[in-house]
C-alpha positions, 0 to 999 in steps of 0.5 A: 044272464050268466057271463063267464069271466074266462070268455070275456077275457078271451073276447077282450084279448082277441079284440085288442090283438086285432086292433093292434094288427090294424094299427100296425098295418096303418103304420106300415102303409104310411109314407116314409118321412122325407129327408131334408134336401141340402140347399142347392148350390148357387153361382158365386157373384161375378163382376164380369158376368154382370158387366156381359149382361149389362152390355147385352141389354144396352145393345138390345136397347140401341137396336130397339131405338134403331141407333146402331149404324 
């Protein structure tokens, strides 16, 4: 079988081009990288808020024990 080098080179170039197109399509369909979200802001510590929560919890406890008159 006689193989001509020009035909082999043309087939190799066509296959290489086809594989590059497929790789480009896969890269285009990939989801974009997600940006890193900054940390969410938190409320600063407040002694007044803590005191209010403690008093609410104490009143609930007193109501449950039926000590409030």
